[in-house]
N, CA, C and O atoms as CSV, one atom per row, in Angstrom:
chain,resi,resn,atom,element,x,y,z
A,1,MET,N,N,-105.883,171.665,9.845
A,1,MET,CA,C,-104.795,170.755,10.176
A,1,MET,C,C,-103.467,171.376,9.741
A,1,MET,O,O,-103.332,171.828,8.604
A,2,LYS,N,N,-102.497,171.398,10.639
A,2,LYS,CA,C,-101.195,171.991,10.346
A,2,LYS,C,C,-100.343,171.005,9.567
A,2,LYS,O,O,-100.359,169.799,9.811
A,3,LYS,N,N,-99.588,171.569,8.608
A,3,LYS,CA,C,-98.637,170.744,7.880
A,3,LYS,C,C,-97.354,170.636,8.686
A,3,LYS,O,O,-96.903,171.604,9.298
A,4,LYS,N,N,-96.779,169.452,8.675
A,4,LYS,CA,C,-95.488,169.288,9.324
A,4,LYS,C,C,-94.413,169.742,8.354
A,4,LYS,O,O,-94.432,169.398,7.172
A,5,LEU,N,N,-93.481,170.515,8.873
A,5,LEU,CA,C,-92.357,170.949,8.051
A,5,LEU,C,C,-91.313,169.856,8.021
A,5,LEU,O,O,-91.058,169.191,9.025
A,6,LYS,N,N,-90.715,169.679,6.863
A,6,LYS,CA,C,-89.635,168.713,6.752
A,6,LYS,C,C,-88.418,169.237,7.499
A,6,LYS,O,O,-88.124,170.430,7.431
A,7,PRO,N,N,-87.706,168.370,8.212
A,7,PRO,CA,C,-86.474,168.836,8.847
A,7,PRO,C,C,-85.481,169.263,7.771
A,7,PRO,O,O,-85.369,168.634,6.719
A,8,ARG,N,N,-84.773,170.332,8.057
A,8,ARG,CA,C,-83.803,170.846,7.088
A,8,ARG,C,C,-82.452,170.211,7.330
A,8,ARG,O,O,-82.023,170.032,8.469
A,9,ARG,N,N,-81.798,169.878,6.248
A,9,ARG,CA,C,-80.436,169.372,6.346
A,9,ARG,C,C,-79.500,170.549,6.583
A,9,ARG,O,O,-79.836,171.677,6.223
A,10,PRO,N,N,-78.316,170.309,7.189
A,10,PRO,CA,C,-77.397,171.416,7.430
A,10,PRO,C,C,-77.043,172.188,6.164
A,10,PRO,O,O,-76.796,173.392,6.234
A,11,THR,N,N,-77.014,171.526,5.009
A,11,THR,CA,C,-76.640,172.227,3.784
A,11,THR,C,C,-77.748,173.135,3.280
A,11,THR,O,O,-77.528,173.901,2.341
A,12,ASP,N,N,-78.956,173.071,3.887
A,12,ASP,CA,C,-80.035,173.970,3.500
A,12,ASP,C,C,-79.914,175.324,4.199
A,12,ASP,O,O,-80.588,176.278,3.812
A,13,HIS,N,N,-79.075,175.416,5.206
A,13,HIS,CA,C,-78.941,176.620,6.015
A,13,HIS,C,C,-77.896,177.563,5.434
A,13,HIS,O,O,-77.020,177.166,4.666
A,14,ASN,N,N,-78.022,178.814,5.827
A,14,ASN,CA,C,-76.932,179.745,5.601
A,14,ASN,C,C,-75.893,179.504,6.682
A,14,ASN,O,O,-76.226,179.169,7.818
A,15,TYR,N,N,-74.652,179.675,6.321
A,15,TYR,CA,C,-73.561,179.470,7.258
A,15,TYR,C,C,-72.963,180.813,7.635
A,15,TYR,O,O,-72.745,181.672,6.780
A,16,VAL,N,N,-72.701,180.984,8.923
A,16,VAL,CA,C,-72.005,182.158,9.421
A,16,VAL,C,C,-70.731,181.647,10.079
A,16,VAL,O,O,-70.768,180.942,11.088
A,17,LEU,N,N,-69.602,182.020,9.482
A,17,LEU,CA,C,-68.298,181.552,9.945
A,17,LEU,C,C,-67.447,182.746,10.350
A,17,LEU,O,O,-67.501,183.808,9.730
A,18,LYS,N,N,-66.660,182.550,11.407
A,18,LYS,CA,C,-65.729,183.582,11.845
A,18,LYS,C,C,-64.359,182.922,11.979
A,18,LYS,O,O,-64.184,181.967,12.737
A,19,LEU,N,N,-63.392,183.449,11.228
A,19,LEU,CA,C,-62.042,182.900,11.219
A,19,LEU,C,C,-61.101,183.870,11.919
A,19,LEU,O,O,-60.967,185.023,11.509
A,20,PHE,N,N,-60.454,183.400,12.968
A,20,PHE,CA,C,-59.479,184.201,13.702
A,20,PHE,C,C,-58.084,183.793,13.257
A,20,PHE,O,O,-57.730,182.615,13.305
A,21,VAL,N,N,-57.286,184.776,12.820
A,21,VAL,CA,C,-55.938,184.527,12.332
A,21,VAL,C,C,-54.970,185.486,13.009
A,21,VAL,O,O,-55.367,186.451,13.661
A,22,SER,N,N,-53.673,185.185,12.830
A,22,SER,CA,C,-52.626,186.024,13.420
A,22,SER,C,C,-51.844,186.721,12.310
A,22,SER,O,O,-50.815,186.222,11.854
A,23,GLY,N,N,-52.335,187.855,11.892
A,23,GLY,CA,C,-51.627,188.653,10.898
A,23,GLY,C,C,-51.555,187.977,9.544
A,23,GLY,O,O,-52.442,187.218,9.152
A,24,ALA,N,N,-50.473,188.274,8.843
A,24,ALA,CA,C,-50.305,187.781,7.466
A,24,ALA,C,C,-49.330,186.612,7.399
A,24,ALA,O,O,-48.566,186.496,6.441
A,25,THR,N,N,-49.352,185.751,8.405
A,25,THR,CA,C,-48.460,184.593,8.395
A,25,THR,C,C,-48.887,183.623,7.298
A,25,THR,O,O,-50.049,183.623,6.893
A,26,PRO,N,N,-47.961,182.800,6.814
A,26,PRO,CA,C,-48.332,181.822,5.776
A,26,PRO,C,C,-49.480,180.908,6.218
A,26,PRO,O,O,-50.361,180.594,5.418
A,27,ARG,N,N,-49.477,180.486,7.469
A,27,ARG,CA,C,-50.541,179.603,7.970
A,27,ARG,C,C,-51.891,180.326,7.960
A,27,ARG,O,O,-52.910,179.739,7.599
A,28,SER,N,N,-51.891,181.590,8.355
A,28,SER,CA,C,-53.122,182.379,8.338
A,28,SER,C,C,-53.622,182.574,6.914
A,28,SER,O,O,-54.815,182.425,6.649
A,29,GLN,N,N,-52.721,182.905,5.999
A,29,GLN,CA,C,-53.106,183.128,4.610
A,29,GLN,C,C,-53.662,181.860,3.978
A,29,GLN,O,O,-54.621,181.912,3.209
A,30,GLU,N,N,-53.055,180.718,4.304
A,30,GLU,CA,C,-53.557,179.444,3.773
A,30,GLU,C,C,-54.950,179.145,4.308
A,30,GLU,O,O,-55.810,178.677,3.561
A,31,ALA,N,N,-55.184,179.407,5.588
A,31,ALA,CA,C,-56.512,179.183,6.175
A,31,ALA,C,C,-57.549,180.069,5.493
A,31,ALA,O,O,-58.651,179.611,5.191
A,32,ILE,N,N,-57.208,181.331,5.249
A,32,ILE,CA,C,-58.130,182.257,4.588
A,32,ILE,C,C,-58.449,181.777,3.174
A,32,ILE,O,O,-59.614,181.740,2.779
A,33,ARG,N,N,-57.425,181.413,2.418
A,33,ARG,CA,C,-57.640,180.928,1.046
A,33,ARG,C,C,-58.519,179.681,1.031
A,33,ARG,O,O,-59.438,179.576,0.219
A,34,ASN,N,N,-58.239,178.743,1.921
A,34,ASN,CA,C,-58.988,177.492,1.943
A,34,ASN,C,C,-60.452,177.743,2.305
A,34,ASN,O,O,-61.348,177.151,1.702
A,35,LEU,N,N,-60.700,178.610,3.279
A,35,LEU,CA,C,-62.091,178.893,3.672
A,35,LEU,C,C,-62.846,179.616,2.567
A,35,LEU,O,O,-64.020,179.330,2.332
A,36,HIS,N,N,-62.189,180.546,1.886
A,36,HIS,CA,C,-62.841,181.220,0.756
A,36,HIS,C,C,-63.195,180.209,-0.331
A,36,HIS,O,O,-64.279,180.271,-0.911
A,37,ALA,N,N,-62.280,179.277,-0.608
A,37,ALA,CA,C,-62.524,178.262,-1.634
A,37,ALA,C,C,-63.676,177.333,-1.226
A,37,ALA,O,O,-64.512,176.986,-2.059
A,38,ILE,N,N,-63.721,176.936,0.036
A,38,ILE,CA,C,-64.805,176.065,0.518
A,38,ILE,C,C,-66.137,176.782,0.403
A,38,ILE,O,O,-67.118,176.196,-0.057
A,39,CYS,N,N,-66.187,178.043,0.817
A,39,CYS,CA,C,-67.438,178.804,0.732
A,39,CYS,C,C,-67.886,178.946,-0.722
A,39,CYS,O,O,-69.075,178.818,-1.017
A,40,ALA,N,N,-66.956,179.207,-1.622
A,40,ALA,CA,C,-67.304,179.381,-3.037
A,40,ALA,C,C,-67.793,178.077,-3.660
A,40,ALA,O,O,-68.739,178.082,-4.447
A,41,GLN,N,N,-67.153,176.959,-3.312
A,41,GLN,CA,C,-67.496,175.689,-3.941
A,41,GLN,C,C,-68.708,175.013,-3.306
A,41,GLN,O,O,-69.570,174.503,-4.022
A,42,TYR,N,N,-68.789,174.999,-1.983
A,42,TYR,CA,C,-69.815,174.215,-1.306
A,42,TYR,C,C,-70.983,175.044,-0.781
A,42,TYR,O,O,-72.056,174.499,-0.522
A,43,LEU,N,N,-70.789,176.356,-0.620
A,43,LEU,CA,C,-71.837,177.198,-0.043
A,43,LEU,C,C,-72.032,178.478,-0.844
A,43,LEU,O,O,-72.130,179.553,-0.253
A,44,PRO,N,N,-72.092,178.396,-2.166
A,44,PRO,CA,C,-72.204,179.633,-2.940
A,44,PRO,C,C,-73.472,180.404,-2.586
A,44,PRO,O,O,-74.582,179.876,-2.668
A,45,GLY,N,N,-73.285,181.665,-2.191
A,45,GLY,CA,C,-74.407,182.509,-1.830
A,45,GLY,C,C,-75.032,182.207,-0.484
A,45,GLY,O,O,-76.019,182.840,-0.108
A,46,ARG,N,N,-74.472,181.239,0.260
A,46,ARG,CA,C,-75.063,180.850,1.546
A,46,ARG,C,C,-74.059,180.906,2.687
A,46,ARG,O,O,-74.271,180.295,3.735
A,47,CYS,N,N,-72.963,181.642,2.488
A,47,CYS,CA,C,-71.920,181.661,3.505
A,47,CYS,C,C,-71.454,183.087,3.768
A,47,CYS,O,O,-71.118,183.832,2.847
A,48,GLU,N,N,-71.441,183.443,5.033
A,48,GLU,CA,C,-70.875,184.725,5.461
A,48,GLU,C,C,-69.611,184.401,6.240
A,48,GLU,O,O,-69.666,183.777,7.300
A,49,LEU,N,N,-68.477,184.826,5.710
A,49,LEU,CA,C,-67.191,184.549,6.341
A,49,LEU,C,C,-66.577,185.858,6.797
A,49,LEU,O,O,-66.324,186.754,5.992
A,50,GLU,N,N,-66.339,185.958,8.097
A,50,GLU,CA,C,-65.662,187.127,8.663
A,50,GLU,C,C,-64.272,186.689,9.094
A,50,GLU,O,O,-64.121,185.717,9.835
A,51,VAL,N,N,-63.260,187.408,8.629
A,51,VAL,CA,C,-61.884,187.123,9.013
A,51,VAL,C,C,-61.452,188.178,10.025
A,51,VAL,O,O,-61.540,189.378,9.766
A,52,VAL,N,N,-60.987,187.714,11.177
A,52,VAL,CA,C,-60.567,188.614,12.245
A,52,VAL,C,C,-59.074,188.418,12.493
A,52,VAL,O,O,-58.636,187.327,12.857
A,53,ASP,N,N,-58.301,189.478,12.294
A,53,ASP,CA,C,-56.877,189.464,12.614
A,53,ASP,C,C,-56.751,189.865,14.076
A,53,ASP,O,O,-57.078,190.992,14.445
A,54,VAL,N,N,-56.277,188.943,14.909
A,54,VAL,CA,C,-56.236,189.214,16.347
A,54,VAL,C,C,-55.247,190.319,16.705
A,54,VAL,O,O,-55.351,190.913,17.778
A,55,TYR,N,N,-54.286,190.605,15.821
A,55,TYR,CA,C,-53.375,191.722,16.073
A,55,TYR,C,C,-54.104,193.050,15.933
A,55,TYR,O,O,-53.797,194.007,16.645
A,56,GLN,N,N,-55.062,193.113,15.025
A,56,GLN,CA,C,-55.818,194.341,14.801
A,56,GLN,C,C,-57.040,194.445,15.714
A,56,GLN,O,O,-57.475,195.549,16.039
A,57,SER,N,N,-57.592,193.309,16.127
A,57,SER,CA,C,-58.815,193.303,16.947
A,57,SER,C,C,-58.687,192.312,18.099
A,57,SER,O,O,-59.434,191.335,18.156
A,58,PRO,N,N,-57.745,192.550,19.022
A,58,PRO,CA,C,-57.564,191.586,20.124
A,58,PRO,C,C,-58.797,191.453,21.013
A,58,PRO,O,O,-59.015,190.400,21.612
A,59,HIS,N,N,-59.608,192.511,21.105
A,59,HIS,CA,C,-60.807,192.454,21.937
A,59,HIS,C,C,-61.810,191.424,21.408
A,59,HIS,O,O,-62.511,190.785,22.193
A,60,LEU,N,N,-61.881,191.260,20.081
A,60,LEU,CA,C,-62.794,190.256,19.512
A,60,LEU,C,C,-62.326,188.845,19.853
A,60,LEU,O,O,-63.140,187.956,20.100
A,61,ALA,N,N,-61.015,188.647,19.865
A,61,ALA,CA,C,-60.474,187.336,20.238
A,61,ALA,C,C,-60.779,187.041,21.704
A,61,ALA,O,O,-61.164,185.923,22.045
A,62,ARG,N,N,-60.609,188.031,22.563
A,62,ARG,CA,C,-60.919,187.837,23.989
A,62,ARG,C,C,-62.399,187.532,24.183
A,62,ARG,O,O,-62.756,186.633,24.945
A,63,GLN,N,N,-63.269,188.285,23.489
A,63,GLN,CA,C,-64.718,188.069,23.627
A,63,GLN,C,C,-65.120,186.657,23.212
A,63,GLN,O,O,-66.034,186.067,23.787
A,64,SER,N,N,-64.430,186.123,22.211
A,64,SER,CA,C,-64.774,184.790,21.699
A,64,SER,C,C,-64.009,183.670,22.391
A,64,SER,O,O,-64.207,182.498,22.074
A,65,GLY,N,N,-63.137,184.018,23.332
A,65,GLY,CA,C,-62.392,183.000,24.069
A,65,GLY,C,C,-61.364,182.274,23.217
A,65,GLY,O,O,-61.142,181.077,23.401
A,66,ILE,N,N,-60.737,182.977,22.292
A,66,ILE,CA,C,-59.746,182.368,21.396
A,66,ILE,C,C,-58.447,182.156,22.150
A,66,ILE,O,O,-57.909,183.090,22.745
A,67,ILE,N,N,-57.936,180.911,22.127
A,67,ILE,CA,C,-56.689,180.605,22.820
A,67,ILE,C,C,-55.611,180.090,21.879
A,67,ILE,O,O,-54.446,180.001,22.269
A,68,ALA,N,N,-55.976,179.750,20.650
A,68,ALA,CA,C,-55.012,179.250,19.664
A,68,ALA,C,C,-55.439,179.743,18.286
A,68,ALA,O,O,-56.613,180.021,18.041
A,69,LEU,N,N,-54.461,179.842,17.397
A,69,LEU,CA,C,-54.738,180.349,16.051
A,69,LEU,C,C,-54.160,179.414,15.007
A,69,LEU,O,O,-53.155,178.753,15.269
A,70,PRO,N,N,-54.763,179.339,13.839
A,70,PRO,CA,C,-56.056,179.905,13.498
A,70,PRO,C,C,-57.192,179.124,14.158
A,70,PRO,O,O,-57.058,177.939,14.463
A,71,THR,N,N,-58.299,179.808,14.367
A,71,THR,CA,C,-59.517,179.194,14.898
A,71,THR,C,C,-60.686,179.602,14.019
A,71,THR,O,O,-60.862,180.777,13.698
A,72,LEU,N,N,-61.478,178.618,13.639
A,72,LEU,CA,C,-62.691,178.865,12.866
A,72,LEU,C,C,-63.884,178.545,13.755
A,72,LEU,O,O,-63.959,177.470,14.350
A,73,ILE,N,N,-64.815,179.492,13.839
A,73,ILE,CA,C,-66.041,179.270,14.596
A,73,ILE,C,C,-67.207,179.251,13.622
A,73,ILE,O,O,-67.410,180.194,12.858
A,74,ARG,N,N,-67.972,178.163,13.660
A,74,ARG,CA,C,-69.218,178.105,12.892
A,74,ARG,C,C,-70.313,178.557,13.842
A,74,ARG,O,O,-70.708,177.825,14.749
A,75,GLU,N,N,-70.805,179.788,13.618
A,75,GLU,CA,C,-71.848,180.330,14.476
A,75,GLU,C,C,-73.226,179.844,14.064
A,75,GLU,O,O,-74.079,179.606,14.919
A,76,LEU,N,N,-73.451,179.695,12.785
A,76,LEU,CA,C,-74.699,179.165,12.247
A,76,LEU,C,C,-74.372,178.194,11.139
A,76,LEU,O,O,-73.388,178.405,10.430
A,77,PRO,N,N,-75.134,177.156,10.954
A,77,PRO,CA,C,-76.287,176.713,11.735
A,77,PRO,C,C,-75.839,176.086,13.048
A,77,PRO,O,O,-74.698,175.643,13.181
A,78,PRO,N,N,-76.760,176.055,14.026
A,78,PRO,CA,C,-76.425,175.431,15.307
A,78,PRO,C,C,-76.134,173.948,15.111
A,78,PRO,O,O,-76.617,173.350,14.150
A,79,PRO,N,N,-75.372,173.359,15.983
A,79,PRO,CA,C,-74.713,173.935,17.136
A,79,PRO,C,C,-73.434,174.670,16.732
A,79,PRO,O,O,-72.875,174.423,15.664
A,80,VAL,N,N,-72.983,175.572,17.596
A,80,VAL,CA,C,-71.724,176.280,17.363
A,80,VAL,C,C,-70.602,175.260,17.393
A,80,VAL,O,O,-70.561,174.378,18.250
A,81,ARG,N,N,-69.692,175.399,16.439
A,81,ARG,CA,C,-68.536,174.494,16.386
A,81,ARG,C,C,-67.268,175.309,16.267
A,81,ARG,O,O,-67.271,176.401,15.699
A,82,ARG,N,N,-66.167,174.770,16.811
A,82,ARG,CA,C,-64.852,175.411,16.726
A,82,ARG,C,C,-63.857,174.435,16.123
A,82,ARG,O,O,-63.787,173.270,16.514
A,83,LEU,N,N,-63.097,174.932,15.171
A,83,LEU,CA,C,-62.002,174.175,14.584
A,83,LEU,C,C,-60.742,174.958,14.891
A,83,LEU,O,O,-60.649,176.144,14.575
A,84,ILE,N,N,-59.786,174.306,15.497
A,84,ILE,CA,C,-58.573,174.986,15.932
A,84,ILE,C,C,-57.371,174.337,15.267
A,84,ILE,O,O,-57.255,173.112,15.215
A,85,GLY,N,N,-56.471,175.185,14.757
A,85,GLY,CA,C,-55.219,174.687,14.205
A,85,GLY,C,C,-55.221,174.630,12.702
A,85,GLY,O,O,-55.678,175.562,12.041
A,86,ASP,N,N,-54.716,173.550,12.155
A,86,ASP,CA,C,-54.512,173.405,10.719
A,86,ASP,C,C,-55.843,173.370,9.972
A,86,ASP,O,O,-56.620,172.427,10.117
A,87,LEU,N,N,-56.097,174.404,9.175
A,87,LEU,CA,C,-57.323,174.461,8.371
A,87,LEU,C,C,-57.013,174.292,6.889
A,87,LEU,O,O,-57.814,174.673,6.036
A,88,SER,N,N,-55.854,173.721,6.586
A,88,SER,CA,C,-55.445,173.569,5.189
A,88,SER,C,C,-56.027,172.317,4.540
A,88,SER,O,O,-56.046,172.219,3.313
A,89,LYS,N,N,-56.498,171.363,5.329
A,89,LYS,CA,C,-57.051,170.123,4.787
A,89,LYS,C,C,-58.559,170.285,4.601
A,89,LYS,O,O,-59.324,170.216,5.563
A,90,SER,N,N,-58.969,170.499,3.370
A,90,SER,CA,C,-60.378,170.769,3.072
A,90,SER,C,C,-61.301,169.670,3.569
A,90,SER,O,O,-62.381,169.963,4.084
A,91,GLU,N,N,-60.898,168.405,3.426
A,91,GLU,CA,C,-61.758,167.298,3.832
A,91,GLU,C,C,-62.078,167.376,5.316
A,91,GLU,O,O,-63.212,167.126,5.724
A,92,HIS,N,N,-61.083,167.719,6.123
A,92,HIS,CA,C,-61.284,167.833,7.567
A,92,HIS,C,C,-62.221,168.998,7.883
A,92,HIS,O,O,-63.134,168.858,8.697
A,93,VAL,N,N,-61.999,170.138,7.246
A,93,VAL,CA,C,-62.845,171.311,7.482
A,93,VAL,C,C,-64.278,171.010,7.064
A,93,VAL,O,O,-65.215,171.347,7.788
A,94,LEU,N,N,-64.462,170.376,5.900
A,94,LEU,CA,C,-65.807,170.028,5.427
A,94,LEU,C,C,-66.516,169.103,6.407
A,94,LEU,O,O,-67.703,169.282,6.684
A,95,ALA,N,N,-65.803,168.128,6.927
A,95,ALA,CA,C,-66.408,167.194,7.879
A,95,ALA,C,C,-66.833,167.924,9.147
A,95,ALA,O,O,-67.913,167.662,9.676
A,96,GLN,N,N,-66.004,168.828,9.636
A,96,GLN,CA,C,-66.329,169.562,10.852
A,96,GLN,C,C,-67.481,170.546,10.649
A,96,GLN,O,O,-68.190,170.872,11.601
A,97,LEU,N,N,-67.671,171.018,9.422
A,97,LEU,CA,C,-68.776,171.921,9.119
A,97,LEU,C,C,-70.047,171.169,8.735
A,97,LEU,O,O,-71.059,171.786,8.404
A,98,ASP,N,N,-69.997,169.840,8.778
A,98,ASP,CA,C,-71.116,168.982,8.370
A,98,ASP,C,C,-71.440,169.135,6.888
A,98,ASP,O,O,-72.603,169.079,6.489
A,99,LEU,N,N,-70.418,169.326,6.089
A,99,LEU,CA,C,-70.572,169.359,4.630
A,99,LEU,C,C,-69.867,168.138,4.076
A,99,LEU,O,O,-68.811,167.741,4.569
A,100,LYS,N,N,-70.440,167.561,3.078
A,100,LYS,CA,C,-69.810,166.397,2.466
A,100,LYS,C,C,-69.214,166.822,1.131
A,100,LYS,O,O,-69.871,167.508,0.348
A,101,PRO,N,N,-67.966,166.416,0.864
A,101,PRO,CA,C,-67.401,166.749,-0.437
A,101,PRO,C,C,-68.210,166.091,-1.547
A,101,PRO,O,O,-68.731,164.988,-1.386
A,102,ARG,N,N,-68.305,166.781,-2.661
A,102,ARG,CA,C,-69.004,166.198,-3.804
A,102,ARG,C,C,-68.252,164.984,-4.297
A,102,ARG,O,O,-67.023,164.979,-4.373
A,103,LYS,N,N,-69.013,163.952,-4.631
A,103,LYS,CA,C,-68.371,162.743,-5.145
A,103,LYS,C,C,-67.832,163.036,-6.529
A,103,LYS,O,O,-68.480,163.677,-7.356
A,104,ARG,N,N,-66.630,162.548,-6.750
A,104,ARG,CA,C,-66.003,162.736,-8.056
A,104,ARG,C,C,-66.541,161.701,-9.021
A,104,ARG,O,O,-66.710,160.532,-8.676
A,105,MET,N,N,-66.804,162.146,-10.224
A,105,MET,CA,C,-67.294,161.240,-11.260
A,105,MET,C,C,-66.101,160.570,-11.921
A,105,MET,O,O,-65.154,161.240,-12.334
A,106,HIS,N,N,-66.145,159.275,-12.019
A,106,HIS,CA,C,-65.095,158.538,-12.713
A,106,HIS,C,C,-65.544,158.327,-14.156
A,106,HIS,O,O,-66.678,157.923,-14.413
A,107,GLY,N,N,-64.665,158.598,-15.064
A,107,GLY,CA,C,-65.114,158.410,-16.429
A,107,GLY,C,C,-64.050,158.274,-17.427
A,107,GLY,O,O,-64.334,158.111,-18.613
């Protein structure tokens, strides 16, 4: 008799993220900092983040169909998701990545 596997929650998966930015603009730098912080806090050891500067690699932006910057693509876990524009609000990014912020302890 085969055992049924428990369905995995999204937080059990490794995450593969690709962030497209436009050079060293303040908005791009803020998006990079925020994504690094989210990966460190919510996905330690389970997140691969690739940052692509479209000025240096325009072909990668074309291949991915990037039309606005910054754009974050969650390649894994499925389904693929795209977040476009302001990535400075951690709560919004966490919600779009299907991650829930840790509840703060009141004390």
